[in-house]
N, C-alpha and C positions, 0 to 999 in steps of 0.2 A: 333854509336861505339865512344866509349871518347878515349883519348887518356892524359895519366900523367906520364909524367917524365919517358918517354921510355918504361911505359907499355899501353897496349891495355886492355880496358875491356871489355869482351866477355860474351856473354851467357853462365853460365855453369850450371850444376847439382846440385841440394840444397844439402848439404853436413851437415853432423852433428859433429857442430864445437861449443866451448867454447865462452862466452862475450868474455874472456882474449885473447884469441888466435885472434881474430879479432881483437880487441884494438889494440893488440902490432903488428899487421900486417900494422899499420897505419905510414910507414915508412918515409915519407914525415919529414922534418927537418922543426917545427914552423918556428923556430928566420928565419933560414934561406931564408926563404921567407920575413923576414921584416913584418908579421902578429898582431905575437905575442910577449909576455912576455917569455913565457918557451918552453924549448924543451920538446923532446920527445916523447909517446904517450899518447893517451886518457886513461885516469884512468879506468884499472881496479878494485884495491885495494886501501883503503885506510892505512897509513903508520903515522906510530906515531903521533897518536892522543892519545895516554896517557894523562891522566889531569895533567899538569904541577903545580899541588898544589892546587887543589878543590876549595875554594873559596877567592885564593889571591885575595888583596882588589884591584891593578892595574889593572886588566881584567874589561874591561868595560862589561854593559849590552848593550843589541842591541834589540832594537827597530823598527823591519818593519812593517811599514804600506803601504799597497796594497790597490787601488780604483780598480774599474772596469768601465772596456771602455772608459775610458777618456783619450784624448791628452791632452796636452800641455795648453789646456784654461783655464789659472788661471791668476788672477789678477797680481801675480808677474811674469808670461810669456809677460804680456804683453795686455793681454785679455780685452779688456775696458766696457766692458757689466756686466760681471759676477762679485759676489762678494765672496772673496773668503780672507778675515783678518787674517786666523791662521795661512793657509800656506803662507800666504805672510809676515808675521812675521817670521815665520821660516826661510823662503829662506833669510833674511835681518839679521838673526843670523850664519845664515851657508852658505852653497855653494849650488846654483843653476845649473845646466850642461843643457846648453841650446841646445844641441845636442844630447839626452840621446833616443835611442831605445832599442826595443826588441828584440828577434830571430827573431820569428814569431807571425805576428799578433792573437792570437788563446787565448782564456782563459789557457784551461790546457796545452797547448803548452808553452806559455809565463810562465805559474810557476814552470813547470816541468823545464825548462829552469834555472831559478834563483836557484831554489834550487838545483842541480844539477851542475850547472856549464857548463852544455851540450847544445849545439845545438837539435834540434829534433830529427834531423836524425841521432845524436848519443847516442841520450837517449832512444829515440823512441818512444816519447810521441810525432805522429805528428798529433794527431785530439782529438776530444773531449774525456773525458774520459767516459763521459754518454753515449759515441757511440760506446764504447768497446777498444779505445783505448790504448794502457798503455807504460808503461817503458819496455825495452827489458827484464830486469831483475829486483827484486825488490832487490837486494844487492848495486844494482848501488850508489856508493860515494854520500853523499849530506850532505850538511849544518847542516842540522838536527843533523844527526849520528853523524858528527866530532865535533859538538860541545858537546852534552848530552856525549858523550866520554872524553870528555876535562874537565867534570865537571860541565858546562851549565844546568841550567834548562830548559826546552824547551815546549814553549805553542803555543795554535795556537788557534785563535779567529776568525770565519768565515769559509768558506768552502778553504777547500786543494784543489778540483778539478784534484789529479791525481791520475793515476791508476796504480799501486794497492797503497792505503792509508796506509799500513802496511809498505811500503818501508821508510816513515819518522816517526820514533817512538819519538813522541812528549811527553812527559809527561803530558801535559795538553792541553784538547780540548774542546772547546766549541763551543755555533751556529755553526752549523757543516753545515747546509745547506746553501743554496744561497740564501735566505731569499729576493728576491727580491720584496715581497709585501712589505718589509720596516719594520716588525714588532717586538717593543721590542726593538727601536734602540736604547735607554738609556743602555739597555743589555751590551753591548759591553765595556764599559768605567767600570760598575759596573764588569764584568769579570776580565778583567784587571787590575783591583784593587786588586780582590783576588790573583791574582798570581802574579804582584810586590811585595805584600805584604805578600807575604807566607816566604818566608826567605831573607837572607839576602847573600846567595850563586847568582853568575852572573847570569843572565836570557839573553834568546832568547826570544824573544815572536813576532811573525808574526800577525798581527791585519788585515783582510779582510775584508773589508765594501762592503756592496751592489749596492752602489750608483758609479757610474751612469750609471749603466746597464737599458736598456730598459725592463719593462716599466719605460717611462721618467715623474716620478708624479713630480707632480706639488707641492706637499704638503706631508709629512707624519710625524708624530706624532709633528704637528706643525712645522716642517723647512719646508722651509725658511717662516719666521716672513709676509715679502712682497715678493712674489713669481713676477716673471718676466713673462710679456706678449711679445708675437709677435711684441706687437707695442713698446716694449723698446728695440727690440735688433735687428742684421743685421747675416741672414744665414753666417754657418761660411766658411771662402773664398774658401777655396778649393773643396766647392760645385760648383763654378764656376756659379751657379743658384740661382735666388730671387722669392721666392711665400712665401704667406700666409702660408701655410702650414710649409714649411720650417725654416721660423721666426718663429714660433709656436714651432715645435720641438726642434729649437736650444733654445729657452728661456727655453723650462722643462727641457733641458739637462743642461743649466746653472742653474736651481733650484735644479737640482739632486746634482752638484757642492757644491753649495751653503749650502745644507743639511750635505754633507760631510765633508765639512769644520767646521760646528759646531759639529759634531761628533769629529774628530779629536782634534778638541779645548777641549772636555771633557777628552777625551783619555789623551791629555799633559798637565792638571791639574791635574789625576789622579796623574799622574809620578812626576810633580813637587811635590806634598803635601805628597808623600813618602822620602822626600829626597836624591833620586834617577839621580835626571835629569842630574845633571851635571856631574855622572859618565858613562852617556847612550849616545850610539851611536846611530839618529835618521835618519833614511830612511826614507821618502814617495817617493814612485813610481806608474804611473798607470799601469797596465797589459798590454794593448793597445789601440789602439786611438778609438774613439767613435761609435756607430754600426750606423751608415751616409751614405751618400752616399760617398764612395770614404775612405772610411774608415775602420774602422773591416773588417780582410777576408782578406785585398788584401795585398798590398807591397808597394802599396803608402807612402806618410811622413803621411796623416791622421790616417793609421791602425798604421804603426811600430813606430813611435815617441811619445815619450811620457814625461810626468813630472818628474823630478827626483832630490831631496832636500835633503841633508844630514847638520845634523848639529851635532856636538859632544863637548859640552860647550864653550869653547874660542879658539880652537886647531886651528881652521882655518880664527879666524876672524870673520868679519859680513859683508853680502852681496855680495859675491865673485859669478860672474859670469864668468863658464869657458867656452870656446867655442871648447874644446875638445868633438870628439867622443865619447860616453860612453856606454857601453851595460850593462843589468840585466845581463850578463853573469859574469861580472867584481864584483858582490855582493857578491856572495861564496869565490873568492879569498879575497878582503877585511874583510868581517868578519873574517875570520881564522887569519889573519895579525893580524886585532885590539886586537883577542881573544888570541892573543899570541900561536894560534896551527899551528902545522907543514904544511904545503901546500899539496892540494892535485895533484900530480905530473898530469901535463900533460895538466890541464885545461887551454879552448882558450882563458877563461878572466884574466882580470889583477885586481890586486890591485889596487884599486885608491888611497890608504893611500900615496904611494912614490911619487905622483902626486900632490897631496894637499898639502904634508910637502915639498913641492919645491926640494924633492932630485932625482927626474925623469925627466929629460930634453927632453926626446924623448918620443913619444907618437905613437899610432898606427894610419898609414896613410889609412889605409883601414879599412871599417867596413862592416859586412857580415849578412843578414837575408835571410829569407826564407820564403816559404809558400808550403805546401801541400795539406791540405781541413780543414775544421773545424766540421762538421758534414759528415755525407756522401750525403748531398746536393751539394757539389759545390768543387768537388777533380780536380784542375787545379793545379800543381807543379810549382812552378816558385823559380828561385835562384837569387839574388840582390845584390850588391857592390854599394860602398860609397867614396868617399874621401871629400877632404874638401870642393869639389865645385859641382859635376860631381854624377851622381847615375845612374846602369845599371844596368835594370831587364831583367834578361832571362829567355820567359816562357818556358816549355820542352814539352809542346804540341802546338806549332805555329800555328795559323790558323783555331785551332780549340774554337767552342765556350765555353766561360768561364759560367759555370751555377752560382757562385757567382753571377754573374749581375743580372740577373733575381732574384735570392734567396734573395737579398737586395733590388733593386728596387722596384721590383713587391710586395714585400711583406708588407712593409712600407709606398710606396710613389704612391699613386693612381694618375694615367695619369702624370706620371713623364717621359712618352717617346714622349710627346707633348711637355713638357716642353725643354726638350731637344732638340728637333729637330728646335725648336723657338731660340734655344741660340745660339751666335754668332762661326764662326767656330773653334776658338782655343779648346773651350769648347766642341763642340758637337763631335769633332773628337777625346779628350779626351775620353768621353761615347763610343766612336764606336769603340775604341782603346781597351777600357778593357774588352770589350761584344765578342769581337776576337781578341786579340791578337797577334802581328806578335813574330818571335823569340826575337829582344831584341829591347826595349825600353831605350833611352840615354836621361836624364835630366839634365839640367844646372839648380841648385838650386838656385843657387845667381843670376839671372836673372828671372828662373821661378820655386818661391819655391812650387807654385801648382800644378806641372806637367800636364801643356796644352800641349806643344811642344814638341813631339818624335823627337830627333836629330842623332838619328841611320842612316839615310840613308845620312844626310848632310855630304858631302866630306868635309868640314871644320873641321869637329870633327871626320873625322875617326880617326885618332892617337889617339886622347881620349879614342875612342871605342873600339881599339886592344888593349890600353894599361890595359884597364878595364876588357874587354874578358881576357885576359890572365892573371890578377888577381884571376879573379874570377875561372877560370880553375883550378890556383895552391891551391886556396883555396878549392876546393871541393876534389882535389885528397889527400890535407893534412887530410883532416877528412874524407877519405873515405865516399864520399857522395852516398848512395846504389842508388840512381840514375844516375848516369854514368855510370849505365846500361841501356839501353833504357827498354829491356824485363822488370825490375821493375817496369817502371813509367806504361806501358803497362798492367801490369799481377796486381798491385793494382788498376787499372783502371777497370778491370775487375771485381773483387772481391766488387768495389763497384757497379758497375751495376749490379750484382746477386741479390743484395738486392733491386733491384727497383722492385716496385708493384706499379699498373696502374701509372706508371710516378711519383711517389714517392718512397724517399727509407724509407726498411722497417728497423726497428734496428733489430726487432724479427727473420731477416731472413740474418741479416749479420753476415758474415763467415770473420774472418780477421786472414791471416797467414804469414804477411809480416815480423814478426822478425824472422818469419826461413829464409826466402830466403835475406832480408835486411843484416842479417850477413853473408852471404855465402864468401867464401874465392872465392879471387879475380884470376883470372887466370893472 
């Protein structure tokens, strides 16, 4: 049983309700919580997105570049072994956000969130689209529809990976597969060339590359020219472990990032040759952290923290490094403001433009993320809040074995259990905690950036723990988190378990009804 602002969330019968009635029922005031920029409810309809003038010359083009499965392991973020000169140069001419996050460390979940401006539990895309998880409604407001209605040409190159795809009415779609085999890599830039130069109307183009998703290909299409080996690198620090296999995996992960960097260079060359570079807002992000130990599919920093670089001609100078906590939920408000399009009311994110223009002195004090599951292999819901220094993870099934632990560790890392058993106590404890998490995990990111030491039971941090618990609960109430009802936690778990066959999930056997009971009226 959960309490929110005097309300008790009790199990109730499933009722036939509309998305509009549900989102309007979220009566908590965002601004009163000190969490977000806007007041009001989660959006049910888009307002005022009629074209302000078609191809008005002062409206910028918007180029969104998204890479797969990589955290901020780039040269411009201080990674010493990887070679990423193109992204380093982009950061030197624009703005680099040092603390950037995704709402959930999963492919479909992250992409749906940045396109709709909503947390996964708000838009419905809580798991992979390829495993039947989907938006609650196909008419959910999103940045593609808003910009298209405002006169923008809209295009996507690379996978969308959100269900249903028809919710996003792109004018131009190419290379719609995941392309994890990295075929015809130069086609990304060629297709971008076609789209960018097809018209003088302003455009929104999302280019989604397959790197650095597994498999970590050492070379593809001749890139990189001089691949790294395990002897050239050290494992990512948040592993807390060092083995020859981890070094080789890290080297090939870096090789993927170097190849990605080369492809982005080809894309930016196309943009420059088009003559539209100076009037284009460029954003580069990763969709979530690396598919490594304690990375993707977790709520740890290795999973939810990403690279985030913005550049818009000379608007913000060059080489700025911003310490504020930002989220990919901030992208939709940012793009709409840049395009001169009225905002969609009630989005939890904030436009970054006033912050970068020096017009916004106050910024968010708390940032929130979540986890539900990825496919049907690893259901283990979590809710997370962090402030400038501390981070709290609330595990909604404490004490239960987290299936995500074995899913990653035993799938990719042979013999890792023996290596963990021989590790130092803090590292060993971190892996044991991930395997069967307690109700709360509290980390001091200043002194323990890799989250090895849980401070939740430390009495000297009791005040911090209580403060973050309170903020997390306020956020969950404000966003009408369906998992405030413990029956929903158990019901989705039952649906997942029902698709198991011989110990493994079967996609054919999976039947999901969570959109119905996640959206029921709260008593």
